[in-house]
VMD Tcl script that builds the backbone (N, CA, C; Angstrom):
set m [mol new atoms 90]
animate dup $m
set s [atomselect $m all]
$s set {name element resname resid chain x y z} {
  {N N UNK 1 A -39.970 50.331 11.224}
  {CA C UNK 1 A -41.005 49.298 11.040}
  {C C UNK 1 A -41.023 48.845 9.586}
  {N N UNK 2 A -40.885 49.805 8.680}
  {CA C UNK 2 A -40.900 49.466 7.245}
  {C C UNK 2 A -39.740 48.525 6.930}
  {N N UNK 3 A -38.582 48.825 7.519}
  {CA C UNK 3 A -37.402 47.980 7.253}
  {C C UNK 3 A -37.667 46.556 7.751}
  {N N UNK 4 A -38.324 46.456 8.904}
  {CA C UNK 4 A -38.624 45.135 9.462}
  {C C UNK 4 A -39.535 44.365 8.511}
  {N N UNK 5 A -40.578 45.043 8.027}
  {CA C UNK 5 A -41.523 44.384 7.118}
  {C C UNK 5 A -40.796 43.956 5.858}
  {N N UNK 6 A -39.853 44.790 5.395}
  {CA C UNK 6 A -39.106 44.464 4.169}
  {C C UNK 6 A -38.268 43.219 4.386}
  {N N UNK 7 A -37.555 43.172 5.499}
  {CA C UNK 7 A -36.718 42.001 5.796}
  {C C UNK 7 A -37.602 40.773 6.005}
  {N N UNK 8 A -38.796 40.999 6.535}
  {CA C UNK 8 A -39.720 39.883 6.752}
  {C C UNK 8 A -40.106 39.290 5.402}
  {N N UNK 9 A -40.440 40.153 4.440}
  {CA C UNK 9 A -40.803 39.688 3.103}
  {C C UNK 9 A -39.624 38.983 2.455}
  {N N UNK 10 A -38.422 39.507 2.722}
  {CA C UNK 10 A -37.213 38.880 2.153}
  {C C UNK 10 A -37.061 37.460 2.684}
  {N N UNK 11 A -37.190 37.307 3.987}
  {CA C UNK 11 A -37.055 35.981 4.593}
  {C C UNK 11 A -38.194 35.074 4.134}
  {N N UNK 12 A -39.337 35.683 3.831}
  {CA C UNK 12 A -40.479 34.883 3.370}
  {C C UNK 12 A -40.116 34.192 2.067}
  {N N UNK 13 A -39.468 34.943 1.175}
  {CA C UNK 13 A -39.108 34.379 -0.130}
  {C C UNK 13 A -38.011 33.332 0.029}
  {N N UNK 14 A -37.159 33.508 1.047}
  {CA C UNK 14 A -36.067 32.556 1.245}
  {C C UNK 14 A -36.571 31.330 1.991}
  {N N UNK 15 A -37.610 31.513 2.810}
  {CA C UNK 15 A -38.182 30.388 3.532}
  {C C UNK 15 A -37.726 30.341 4.982}
  {N N UNK 16 A -36.938 31.321 5.398}
  {CA C UNK 16 A -36.465 31.304 6.792}
  {C C UNK 16 A -37.613 31.659 7.722}
  {N N UNK 17 A -38.482 32.546 7.274}
  {CA C UNK 17 A -39.609 32.953 8.121}
  {C C UNK 17 A -40.536 31.767 8.348}
  {N N UNK 18 A -40.548 30.845 7.378}
  {CA C UNK 18 A -41.405 29.659 7.510}
  {C C UNK 18 A -40.997 28.882 8.767}
  {N N UNK 19 A -39.707 28.632 8.907}
  {CA C UNK 19 A -39.232 27.898 10.082}
  {C C UNK 19 A -39.479 28.734 11.336}
  {N N UNK 20 A -39.404 30.066 11.173}
  {CA C UNK 20 A -39.637 30.946 12.325}
  {C C UNK 20 A -41.078 30.802 12.803}
  {N N UNK 21 A -42.019 30.786 11.856}
  {CA C UNK 21 A -43.429 30.638 12.232}
  {C C UNK 21 A -43.659 29.283 12.886}
  {N N UNK 22 A -42.961 28.275 12.385}
  {CA C UNK 22 A -43.110 26.930 12.952}
  {C C UNK 22 A -42.650 26.941 14.400}
  {N N UNK 23 A -41.543 27.640 14.660}
  {CA C UNK 23 A -41.039 27.707 16.034}
  {C C UNK 23 A -42.058 28.419 16.918}
  {N N UNK 24 A -42.647 29.493 16.403}
  {CA C UNK 24 A -43.631 30.239 17.178}
  {C C UNK 24 A -44.831 29.352 17.474}
  {N N UNK 25 A -45.264 28.581 16.475}
  {CA C UNK 25 A -46.416 27.687 16.660}
  {C C UNK 25 A -46.110 26.683 17.758}
  {N N UNK 26 A -44.898 26.115 17.730}
  {CA C UNK 26 A -44.524 25.127 18.751}
  {C C UNK 26 A -44.526 25.774 20.133}
  {N N UNK 27 A -44.072 27.026 20.193}
  {CA C UNK 27 A -44.025 27.724 21.479}
  {C C UNK 27 A -45.442 27.913 22.009}
  {N N UNK 28 A -46.350 28.294 21.125}
  {CA C UNK 28 A -47.736 28.530 21.539}
  {C C UNK 28 A -48.369 27.218 21.998}
  {N N UNK 29 A -48.051 26.154 21.281}
  {CA C UNK 29 A -48.608 24.845 21.648}
  {C C UNK 29 A -48.195 24.492 23.064}
  {N N UNK 30 A -46.906 24.711 23.372}
  {CA C UNK 30 A -46.422 24.406 24.722}
  {C C UNK 30 A -47.003 25.422 25.700}
}
mol reanalyze $m
mol bondsrecalc $m
mol representation Tube
mol addrep $m
């Protein structure tokens, strides 16, 4: 779990998680 959180923070700084959250939001909307 710690490794996942670490990679999540890494992607946060790169901005990949941003697009990931956007995809999740679109999924929830649908």
